[in-house]
VEXPA-648164 format. One line per field, with one value per atom (N, C-alpha, C, O, CB): x, y, z; residue number from 1; atom name. Coordinates in pm, 1 decimal, always signed. Glycine has a CB too. Layout:
BEGIN
px	c(X, ...)
py	c(Y, ...)
pz	c(Z, ...)
nr	c(NUM, ...)
atom	c(CA, ...)
end
This chain:
BEGIN
px	c(+81.1, +5.0, +93.1, +179.3, -84.5, +65.1, +147.2, +41.4, -72.9, +242.8, +82.7, +8.4, +76.4, +189.7, -24.3, +11.1, +79.0, +89.2, -12.2, -6.2, +202.1, +227.2, +234.7, +286.5, +365.4, +187.8, +201.5, +354.8, +435.8, +107.3, +386.8, +530.2, +555.5, +467.1, +551.0, +671.9, +713.8, +638.0, +631.6, +698.9, +576.0, +478.5, +568.2, +632.2, +309.8, +568.6, +636.7, +551.7, +486.5, +760.1, +545.9, +468.4, +545.2, +666.1, +448.4, +461.6, +513.8, +473.0, +555.4, +461.5, +339.7, +317.8, +220.1, +177.1, +257.8, +176.5, +76.3, +44.1, +124.9, +125.9, -84.3, -135.0, -247.0, -323.3, -178.4, -260.4, -371.2, -495.5, -492.8, -344.1, -612.2, -727.5, -846.3, -818.8, -725.6, -975.3, -1083.4, -1168.7, -1157.8, -1146.8, -1267.9, -1364.7, -1512.8, -1527.6, -1314.7, -1605.1, -1739.4, -1801.9, -1808.3, -1831.1, -1851.8, -1916.7, -2022.2, -2001.2, -1835.0, -2155.4, -2288.9, -2285.8, -2294.6, -2315.4, -2274.5, -2272.8, -2186.3, -2205.5, -2407.4, -2082.2, -1973.5, -1840.7, -1799.6, -1961.9, -1772.9, -1633.5, -1528.0, -1525.2, -1592.2, -1446.0, -1335.5, -1206.9, -1186.7, -1350.1, -1124.7, -1001.5, -898.3, -906.7, -963.0, -800.9, -702.8, -612.4, -600.3, -756.5, -544.7, -441.7, -461.4, -506.5, -332.9, -431.9, -453.1, -298.0, -215.3, -551.2, -276.2, -152.5, -152.9, -226.9, -110.3, -72.9, -53.7, +67.5, +175.2, -48.7, +58.1, +162.1, +190.9, +126.1, +142.6, +279.2, +294.6, +187.9, +191.2, +447.9, +108.3, +13.3, -137.4, -231.6, +54.3, -159.0, -288.7, -302.9, -204.2, -336.0, -420.5, -458.4, -513.2, -585.6, -573.5, -477.0, -525.1, -558.4, -473.9, -400.6, -685.9, -721.9, -721.0, -780.6, -872.7, -646.5, -632.4, -682.7, -622.5, -487.7, -782.5, -834.9, -711.3, -630.4, -985.4, -715.5, -625.9, -650.0, -556.3, -631.7, -774.0, -797.1, -837.3, -885.3, -914.5, -817.2, -823.0, -977.6, -1015.9, -751.9, -1057.5, -1216.9, -1271.6, -1378.9, -1317.7, -1200.6, -1246.9, -1201.8, -1231.7, -1197.0, -1134.8, -1080.9, -1171.1, -1130.8, -1027.5, -1306.7, -1406.0, -1418.1, -1486.0, -1541.7, -1352.0, -1362.4, -1231.6, -1214.9, -1381.7, -1143.4, -1036.2, -1078.6, -1173.2, -957.2, -1017.6, -1046.4, -927.4, -821.4, -1114.5, -947.5, -838.0, -890.0, -993.9, -786.1, -827.0, -867.2, -752.3, -658.8, -933.6, -773.9, -670.5, -664.7, -769.0, -698.1, -548.5, -549.9, -629.7, -682.3, -422.5, -638.7, -725.9, -875.7, -955.2, -698.2, -919.2, -1054.4, -1083.7, -1201.6, -1094.7, -995.1, -1021.1, -1068.2, -998.0, -908.9, -1181.1, -1214.3, -1175.2, -1137.7, -1351.1, -1188.4, -1143.1, -1105.4, -1150.7, -1256.5, -1020.7, -964.9, -1003.9, -962.3, -813.7, -1090.9, -1131.6, -1076.1, -1097.1, -1296.0, -1009.9, -962.4, -1069.1, -1133.9, -849.8, -1096.6, -1211.5, -1153.9, -1060.5, -1342.9, -1227.6, -1194.4, -1336.1, -1420.3, -1097.6, -1366.9, -1479.1, -1431.7, -1352.0, -1542.2, -1475.6, -1438.0, -1306.7, -1238.3, -1437.0, -1263.9, -1152.2, -1029.9, -932.2, -1161.9, -1019.2, -903.2, -937.5, -855.8, -852.1, -1053.9, -1094.1, -1051.9, -950.5, -1249.3, -1123.9, -1109.1, -1076.4, -1155.5, -1225.6, -981.8, -948.9, -899.4, -833.4, -836.5, -941.7, -917.2, -934.1, -944.9, -1021.8, -935.0, -958.3, -1086.9, -1120.5, -844.1, -1161.5, -1280.9, -1236.8, -1204.3, -1403.0, -1234.2, -1186.3, -1328.4, -1411.2, -1072.5, -1340.5, -1453.0, -1407.5, -1320.1, -1524.1, -1467.3, -1431.9, -1525.3, -1635.4, -1434.9, -1475.4, -1552.2, -1673.2, -1755.6, -1482.8, -1703.7, -1825.4, -1931.7, -2040.1, -1799.2, -1887.7, -1978.4, -1959.9, -2031.2, -2121.4, -1870.1, -1873.3, -1777.8, -1677.3, -1844.2, -1808.5, -1729.1, -1668.0, -1731.5, -1825.9, -1534.7, -1467.1, -1406.7, -1319.8, -1362.0, -1442.2, -1387.0, -1284.7, -1318.9, -1502.9, -1178.7, -1073.3, -1013.1, -939.4, -964.1, -1046.6, -985.2, -835.3, -801.2, -1057.2, -742.6, -605.1, -549.5, -595.4, -541.6, -434.4, -354.4, -246.2, -207.1, -280.8, -210.8, -120.0, -191.2, -147.1, -18.7, -307.4, -397.5, -330.8, -336.8, -509.7, -262.5, -209.3, -91.4, -87.0, -169.9, +1.3, +98.8, +32.8, +53.7, +190.9, -49.6, -113.8, -193.1, -187.8, -193.2, -269.7, -354.8, -265.6, -290.9, -437.6, -168.0, -85.8, -18.2, -15.5, +31.2, +28.1, +89.0, -21.7, +4.3, +155.6, -136.3, -253.7, -282.7, -299.7, -382.0, -287.6, -319.4, -207.1, -232.2, -336.5, -92.4, +28.3, -2.7, +28.1, +178.9, -51.5, -50.3, -173.6, -152.0, -64.4, -292.2, -389.1, -397.8, -479.5, -510.6)
py	c(-110.3, +1.3, +118.9, +135.8, -3.9, +207.8, +334.1, +454.7, +441.6, +344.2, +562.2, +689.8, +798.0, +829.8, +728.8, +860.0, +976.1, +1095.6, +1138.5, +1022.9, +1142.2, +1245.4, +1381.0, +1390.5, +1215.4, +1473.6, +1617.4, +1667.8, +1611.1, +1713.3, +1769.8, +1825.3, +1853.2, +1900.3, +1967.4, +1823.7, +1853.4, +1780.8, +1819.4, +1999.0, +1668.7, +1600.9, +1471.8, +1409.9, +1550.7, +1440.6, +1325.5, +1250.2, +1312.4, +1364.6, +1110.9, +1028.9, +1027.8, +1006.8, +881.7, +1052.6, +1057.0, +927.3, +865.7, +1183.9, +884.4, +750.4, +696.1, +772.4, +759.2, +560.2, +482.6, +367.6, +319.4, +430.1, +331.3, +209.9, +146.2, +211.0, +244.3, +18.4, -65.3, -27.8, -16.2, -213.0, -6.0, +32.2, -25.3, -96.9, +193.5, +13.2, -9.6, +95.9, +167.9, -136.9, +111.0, +217.4, +154.8, +78.9, +353.0, +198.3, +147.7, +250.1, +364.2, +106.9, +219.2, +308.2, +250.9, +154.3, +345.5, +292.2, +241.0, +93.4, +9.2, +265.3, +63.0, -75.1, -167.6, -288.6, -142.1, -115.3, -208.0, -173.5, -57.6, -184.1, -280.9, -255.6, -247.8, -335.3, -374.0, -152.2, -131.4, -135.5, -55.4, +13.8, -229.2, -251.1, -158.1, -150.9, -413.4, -87.9, -7.4, +34.3, -29.4, +104.3, +138.0, +213.1, +355.7, +429.6, +205.2, +401.8, +544.5, +600.0, +556.8, +575.2, +700.0, +742.8, +887.6, +964.5, +716.3, +931.8, +1071.2, +1123.7, +1069.6, +1085.8, +1233.8, +1306.8, +1441.2, +1475.3, +1319.1, +1519.8, +1641.7, +1755.2, +1873.6, +1680.7, +1709.8, +1801.6, +1744.2, +1821.5, +1821.8, +1610.7, +1563.8, +1429.7, +1370.2, +1555.4, +1385.9, +1242.6, +1177.2, +1237.1, +1240.2, +1057.4, +991.1, +846.5, +776.8, +993.2, +799.9, +666.1, +596.5, +642.0, +660.8, +488.4, +416.8, +276.5, +200.0, +414.9, +235.3, +93.0, +3.5, +42.2, +73.4, -120.5, -224.0, -280.3, -315.7, -334.5, -286.3, -348.4, -230.7, -127.8, -467.5, -248.1, -156.4, -120.3, -8.6, -218.7, -226.9, -198.7, -111.2, -53.2, -349.1, -98.6, -22.0, +120.2, +205.5, -78.4, +149.8, +289.1, +412.2, +525.6, +295.6, +373.0, +487.0, +530.5, +629.5, +450.1, +457.8, +482.8, +566.9, +585.2, +345.7, +614.5, +693.8, +807.9, +872.9, +729.7, +842.4, +965.7, +1054.0, +1006.0, +932.6, +1184.5, +1280.0, +1381.1, +1442.1, +1352.0, +1400.4, +1516.2, +1608.1, +1576.4, +1462.8, +1725.1, +1832.3, +1869.9, +1861.2, +1958.3, +1913.3, +1946.6, +2065.7, +2073.4, +1962.9, +2155.6, +2287.3, +2254.7, +2340.6, +2401.4, +2130.9, +2099.9, +2023.6, +1995.7, +2025.1, +1987.5, +1913.6, +1990.8, +2085.0, +1842.3, +1962.1, +2035.2, +1974.7, +2041.0, +2057.8, +1835.5, +1768.3, +1622.0, +1559.8, +1774.0, +1572.1, +1432.6, +1377.3, +1425.2, +1421.5, +1266.6, +1204.2, +1062.7, +983.7, +1199.8, +1033.0, +891.5, +809.8, +853.0, +892.4, +685.4, +616.9, +466.3, +411.9, +619.9, +415.6, +255.9, +197.2, +263.5, +223.3, +85.3, +2.6, -110.8, -188.8, -35.6, -127.5, -236.5, -213.6, -119.5, -364.2, -293.2, -269.4, -309.1, -235.6, -346.4, -404.5, -448.3, -467.7, -515.9, -585.6, -428.7, -480.5, -384.2, -408.6, -502.6, -279.4, -195.8, -55.9, +2.4, -199.5, +8.6, +143.5, +209.8, +151.6, +148.9, +334.5, +405.9, +553.6, +603.8, +357.4, +624.5, +770.5, +794.3, +721.3, +841.5, +894.6, +964.3, +1096.2, +1177.3, +970.9, +1122.1, +1253.5, +1320.7, +1266.5, +1230.3, +1454.4, +1536.2, +1649.5, +1724.9, +1582.8, +1667.2, +1774.1, +1894.6, +1882.5, +1725.8, +2016.5, +2135.8, +2137.3, +2222.4, +2244.7, +2046.7, +2025.0, +1935.8, +1912.9, +1981.0, +1881.4, +1809.0, +1651.2, +1572.8, +1856.8, +1609.3, +1467.0, +1398.0, +1455.2, +1432.4, +1274.7, +1198.4, +1078.5, +1015.4, +1145.0, +1054.0, +933.5, +862.8, +919.5, +966.9, +736.2, +658.3, +547.0, +465.7, +595.1, +550.7, +457.3, +385.1, +444.2, +530.6, +247.6, +163.2, +144.1, +106.5, +21.0, +168.2, +165.6, +97.0, +110.3, +318.0, +16.6, -35.3, +78.8, +88.3, -170.2, +152.7, +274.9, +400.6, +510.0, +307.8, +382.7, +501.0, +624.5, +738.0, +457.5, +586.7, +691.2, +771.3, +894.1, +643.9, +698.5, +765.2, +851.8, +973.1, +668.2, +790.6, +867.5, +974.6, +1079.7, +787.8, +966.1, +1055.8, +1180.2, +1294.1, +988.0, +1153.5, +1276.9, +1330.7, +1453.7, +1238.6, +1276.5, +1343.0, +1424.6, +1537.3, +1236.1, +1373.8, +1450.4, +1577.8, +1684.7, +1366.6, +1560.8, +1676.2, +1783.4, +1900.7, +1622.6, +1744.4, +1838.9, +1919.7, +2038.4, +1747.7, +1863.2, +1895.8, +2001.1, +2093.4, +1755.7, +1990.4, +2087.3, +2191.6, +2282.3, +2031.2)
pz	c(-0.6, +5.4, +9.6, +95.9, +115.9, -97.3, -99.0, -89.3, -133.2, -240.8, -34.3, -31.8, -92.0, -55.8, +99.7, -186.7, -255.1, -150.8, -95.7, -390.8, -128.5, -21.8, -94.4, -205.7, +62.6, -36.3, -82.1, -75.4, -2.1, +12.8, -150.4, -134.3, +18.9, +90.4, -223.2, +61.4, +209.0, +308.6, +425.3, +243.6, +262.5, +371.2, +414.6, +329.6, +300.7, +532.3, +586.6, +679.6, +763.5, +654.0, +672.1, +758.9, +897.3, +906.4, +696.3, +1002.9, +1138.0, +1210.9, +1278.6, +1213.7, +1196.2, +1271.7, +1173.7, +1087.2, +1436.9, +1178.1, +1112.7, +1212.8, +1292.3, +968.7, +1197.1, +1272.6, +1206.1, +1134.5, +1412.0, +1227.5, +1178.7, +1247.5, +1370.0, +1198.6, +1177.3, +1235.3, +1133.7, +1037.3, +1257.9, +1166.1, +1082.3, +1107.0, +1206.3, +1099.1, +1007.1, +1022.7, +973.5, +877.7, +931.1, +1050.6, +1005.8, +929.6, +975.3, +1120.1, +810.6, +706.8, +655.1, +581.8, +599.5, +677.7, +630.4, +665.4, +576.1, +468.8, +781.1, +856.3, +796.4, +808.0, +862.6, +726.3, +657.3, +723.3, +728.5, +488.7, +775.0, +838.6, +728.4, +641.8, +943.4, +728.2, +626.3, +711.4, +802.6, +540.6, +678.0, +742.7, +658.1, +535.5, +745.3, +732.8, +669.3, +765.5, +870.1, +599.8, +741.4, +805.9, +837.9, +750.4, +731.0, +955.1, +976.1, +987.0, +1067.3, +1117.8, +894.2, +871.9, +910.0, +848.7, +734.2, +1010.2, +1052.4, +995.0, +1019.7, +1200.0, +913.6, +864.7, +922.8, +1021.8, +736.3, +873.5, +933.1, +866.3, +899.9, +917.2, +782.7, +719.9, +734.0, +716.5, +564.4, +765.1, +766.2, +837.9, +881.1, +630.5, +849.1, +899.8, +775.3, +695.8, +1027.1, +762.6, +622.0, +661.7, +717.8, +493.1, +631.6, +648.6, +491.0, +393.4, +728.2, +494.7, +365.7, +375.3, +450.6, +319.8, +310.3, +318.0, +257.8, +173.5, +225.2, +318.5, +267.1, +123.6, +52.0, +359.3, +87.5, -49.6, -138.3, -90.5, -49.1, -263.8, -370.1, -394.9, -429.5, -498.5, -373.0, -414.3, -300.1, -316.7, -427.2, -181.2, -71.5, -93.4, -9.7, +61.1, -195.8, -215.9, -201.7, -175.8, -346.7, -223.3, -201.1, -63.3, -36.0, -246.0, +33.1, +167.3, +225.2, +345.8, +236.4, +125.1, +165.1, +233.5, +189.0, +60.0, +341.7, +413.4, +447.2, +487.2, +536.3, +430.1, +459.4, +559.2, +534.2, +328.8, +663.7, +752.5, +795.6, +869.1, +878.8, +738.9, +767.8, +911.0, +975.8, +687.8, +972.8, +1106.4, +1145.7, +1256.7, +1146.5, +1058.0, +1082.2, +1081.3, +1119.5, +964.9, +1038.3, +1043.0, +1169.0, +1190.5, +922.8, +1252.1, +1363.0, +1482.6, +1519.2, +1393.3, +1549.8, +1661.5, +1796.1, +1892.8, +1657.1, +1792.1, +1918.2, +1889.7, +1793.7, +2029.0, +1978.3, +1975.3, +2095.3, +2200.8, +1958.4, +2092.4, +2229.5, +2234.7, +2142.7, +2250.8, +2335.7, +2371.2, +2425.7, +2521.0, +2472.5, +2370.5, +2425.0, +2456.8, +2398.0, +2314.9, +2557.6, +2586.8, +2599.0, +2659.7, +2739.9, +2549.3, +2563.8, +2638.0, +2585.8, +2434.8, +2760.5, +2847.8, +2909.0, +2868.7, +2776.0, +3005.6, +3086.2, +3002.5, +3016.3, +3220.1, +2924.6, +2855.0, +2693.6, +2615.2, +2924.5, +2660.2, +2524.8, +2413.5, +2348.1, +2517.9, +2390.7, +2273.9, +2298.6, +2372.7, +2198.1, +2255.4, +2285.8, +2147.5, +2061.5, +2404.0, +2143.6, +2008.8, +2036.7, +2148.6, +1889.1, +1906.1, +1894.7, +1824.8, +1731.5, +1819.9, +1866.2, +1808.7, +1774.9, +1861.6, +1904.1, +1646.0, +1586.4, +1543.1, +1469.9, +1448.5, +1605.0, +1573.0, +1492.1, +1535.0, +1694.4, +1366.1, +1278.3, +1297.4, +1351.3, +1135.0, +1249.4, +1265.6, +1197.3, +1230.7, +1228.3, +1093.6, +1036.2, +1098.6, +1045.1, +920.0, +1229.9, +1308.0, +1285.1, +1347.7, +1273.6, +1201.0, +1182.0, +1272.3, +1314.6, +1041.8, +1302.4, +1406.6, +1325.2, +1240.7, +1538.2, +1361.1, +1296.5, +1400.2, +1466.4, +1189.2, +1427.3, +1529.7, +1473.4, +1387.5, +1607.7, +1520.2, +1478.2, +1596.2, +1675.1, +1402.1, +1609.7, +1718.0, +1689.9, +1577.8, +1727.9, +1787.0, +1753.3, +1885.5, +1998.9, +1716.7, +1843.3, +1950.5, +2001.7, +2118.0, +1897.8, +1906.1, +1947.6, +1974.5, +1939.3, +1839.4, +2040.6, +2067.2, +2131.3, +2084.1, +2158.5, +2251.3, +2309.6, +2234.7, +2241.2, +2430.2, +2165.3, +2088.3, +1985.5, +1984.3, +2025.4, +1895.4, +1790.4, +1835.9, +1772.0, +1710.8, +1940.4, +1993.7, +2041.5, +2002.4, +2106.4, +2121.9, +2165.7, +2036.2, +2031.6, +2283.5, +1947.1, +1830.3, +1759.1, +1716.8, +1730.6, +1746.0, +1684.3, +1754.8, +1696.3, +1685.4, +1885.6, +1980.2, +1976.3, +2003.7, +2131.6, +1944.5, +1921.4, +1783.4, +1772.5, +1909.0, +1702.7, +1561.4, +1533.5, +1454.9, +1472.2, +1591.2, +1561.9, +1656.4, +1640.8, +1548.2)
nr	c(1, 1, 1, 1, 1, 2, 2, 2, 2, 2, 3, 3, 3, 3, 3, 4, 4, 4, 4, 4, 5, 5, 5, 5, 5, 6, 6, 6, 6, 6, 7, 7, 7, 7, 7, 8, 8, 8, 8, 8, 9, 9, 9, 9, 9, 10, 10, 10, 10, 10, 11, 11, 11, 11, 11, 12, 12, 12, 12, 12, 13, 13, 13, 13, 13, 14, 14, 14, 14, 14, 15, 15, 15, 15, 15, 16, 16, 16, 16, 16, 17, 17, 17, 17, 17, 18, 18, 18, 18, 18, 19, 19, 19, 19, 19, 20, 20, 20, 20, 20, 21, 21, 21, 21, 21, 22, 22, 22, 22, 22, 23, 23, 23, 23, 23, 24, 24, 24, 24, 24, 25, 25, 25, 25, 25, 26, 26, 26, 26, 26, 27, 27, 27, 27, 27, 28, 28, 28, 28, 28, 29, 29, 29, 29, 29, 30, 30, 30, 30, 30, 31, 31, 31, 31, 31, 32, 32, 32, 32, 32, 33, 33, 33, 33, 33, 34, 34, 34, 34, 34, 35, 35, 35, 35, 35, 36, 36, 36, 36, 36, 37, 37, 37, 37, 37, 38, 38, 38, 38, 38, 39, 39, 39, 39, 39, 40, 40, 40, 40, 40, 41, 41, 41, 41, 41, 42, 42, 42, 42, 42, 43, 43, 43, 43, 43, 44, 44, 44, 44, 44, 45, 45, 45, 45, 45, 46, 46, 46, 46, 46, 47, 47, 47, 47, 47, 48, 48, 48, 48, 48, 49, 49, 49, 49, 49, 50, 50, 50, 50, 50, 51, 51, 51, 51, 51, 52, 52, 52, 52, 52, 53, 53, 53, 53, 53, 54, 54, 54, 54, 54, 55, 55, 55, 55, 55, 56, 56, 56, 56, 56, 57, 57, 57, 57, 57, 58, 58, 58, 58, 58, 59, 59, 59, 59, 59, 60, 60, 60, 60, 60, 61, 61, 61, 61, 61, 62, 62, 62, 62, 62, 63, 63, 63, 63, 63, 64, 64, 64, 64, 64, 65, 65, 65, 65, 65, 66, 66, 66, 66, 66, 67, 67, 67, 67, 67, 68, 68, 68, 68, 68, 69, 69, 69, 69, 69, 70, 70, 70, 70, 70, 71, 71, 71, 71, 71, 72, 72, 72, 72, 72, 73, 73, 73, 73, 73, 74, 74, 74, 74, 74, 75, 75, 75, 75, 75, 76, 76, 76, 76, 76, 77, 77, 77, 77, 77, 78, 78, 78, 78, 78, 79, 79, 79, 79, 79, 80, 80, 80, 80, 80, 81, 81, 81, 81, 81, 82, 82, 82, 82, 82, 83, 83, 83, 83, 83, 84, 84, 84, 84, 84, 85, 85, 85, 85, 85, 86, 86, 86, 86, 86, 87, 87, 87, 87, 87, 88, 88, 88, 88, 88, 89, 89, 89, 89, 89, 90, 90, 90, 90, 90, 91, 91, 91, 91, 91, 92, 92, 92, 92, 92, 93, 93, 93, 93, 93, 94, 94, 94, 94, 94, 95, 95, 95, 95, 95, 96, 96, 96, 96, 96, 97, 97, 97, 97, 97, 98, 98, 98, 98, 98, 99, 99, 99, 99, 99, 100, 100, 100, 100, 100, 101, 101, 101, 101, 101, 102, 102, 102, 102, 102)
atom	c(N, CA, C, O, CB, N, CA, C, O, CB, N, CA, C, O, CB, N, CA, C, O, CB, N, CA, C, O, CB, N, CA, C, O, CB, N, CA, C, O, CB, N, CA, C, O, CB, N, CA, C, O, CB, N, CA, C, O, CB, N, CA, C, O, CB, N, CA, C, O, CB, N, CA, C, O, CB, N, CA, C, O, CB, N, CA, C, O, CB, N, CA, C, O, CB, N, CA, C, O, CB, N, CA, C, O, CB, N, CA, C, O, CB, N, CA, C, O, CB, N, CA, C, O, CB, N, CA, C, O, CB, N, CA, C, O, CB, N, CA, C, O, CB, N, CA, C, O, CB, N, CA, C, O, CB, N, CA, C, O, CB, N, CA, C, O, CB, N, CA, C, O, CB, N, CA, C, O, CB, N, CA, C, O, CB, N, CA, C, O, CB, N, CA, C, O, CB, N, CA, C, O, CB, N, CA, C, O, CB, N, CA, C, O, CB, N, CA, C, O, CB, N, CA, C, O, CB, N, CA, C, O, CB, N, CA, C, O, CB, N, CA, C, O, CB, N, CA, C, O, CB, N, CA, C, O, CB, N, CA, C, O, CB, N, CA, C, O, CB, N, CA, C, O, CB, N, CA, C, O, CB, N, CA, C, O, CB, N, CA, C, O, CB, N, CA, C, O, CB, N, CA, C, O, CB, N, CA, C, O, CB, N, CA, C, O, CB, N, CA, C, O, CB, N, CA, C, O, CB, N, CA, C, O, CB, N, CA, C, O, CB, N, CA, C, O, CB, N, CA, C, O, CB, N, CA, C, O, CB, N, CA, C, O, CB, N, CA, C, O, CB, N, CA, C, O, CB, N, CA, C, O, CB, N, CA, C, O, CB, N, CA, C, O, CB, N, CA, C, O, CB, N, CA, C, O, CB, N, CA, C, O, CB, N, CA, C, O, CB, N, CA, C, O, CB, N, CA, C, O, CB, N, CA, C, O, CB, N, CA, C, O, CB, N, CA, C, O, CB, N, CA, C, O, CB, N, CA, C, O, CB, N, CA, C, O, CB, N, CA, C, O, CB, N, CA, C, O, CB, N, CA, C, O, CB, N, CA, C, O, CB, N, CA, C, O, CB, N, CA, C, O, CB, N, CA, C, O, CB, N, CA, C, O, CB, N, CA, C, O, CB, N, CA, C, O, CB, N, CA, C, O, CB, N, CA, C, O, CB, N, CA, C, O, CB, N, CA, C, O, CB, N, CA, C, O, CB, N, CA, C, O, CB, N, CA, C, O, CB, N, CA, C, O, CB, N, CA, C, O, CB, N, CA, C, O, CB, N, CA, C, O, CB, N, CA, C, O, CB, N, CA, C, O, CB, N, CA, C, O, CB)
end
């Protein structure tokens, strides 16, 4: 899987995750660069679920946990009112990085 980066863009962190869109689970990678957050599906047929969030569009980053040891992740709220939930093993690292960037 390759992602086309913008000029002067550098990948800072990446992690495996999935996103639920229209009751369909899409597996992919959450990629944090110095310019944006990018969700890229693992399969080519799921490329319609590509997602790009610019840091200036982020209103809030919420750390969540479901159960004591079960699922933890990030919920990203954008200025247009949309919520994007990403279950992540590296939740703390990626969440702190995003909080520094916006």
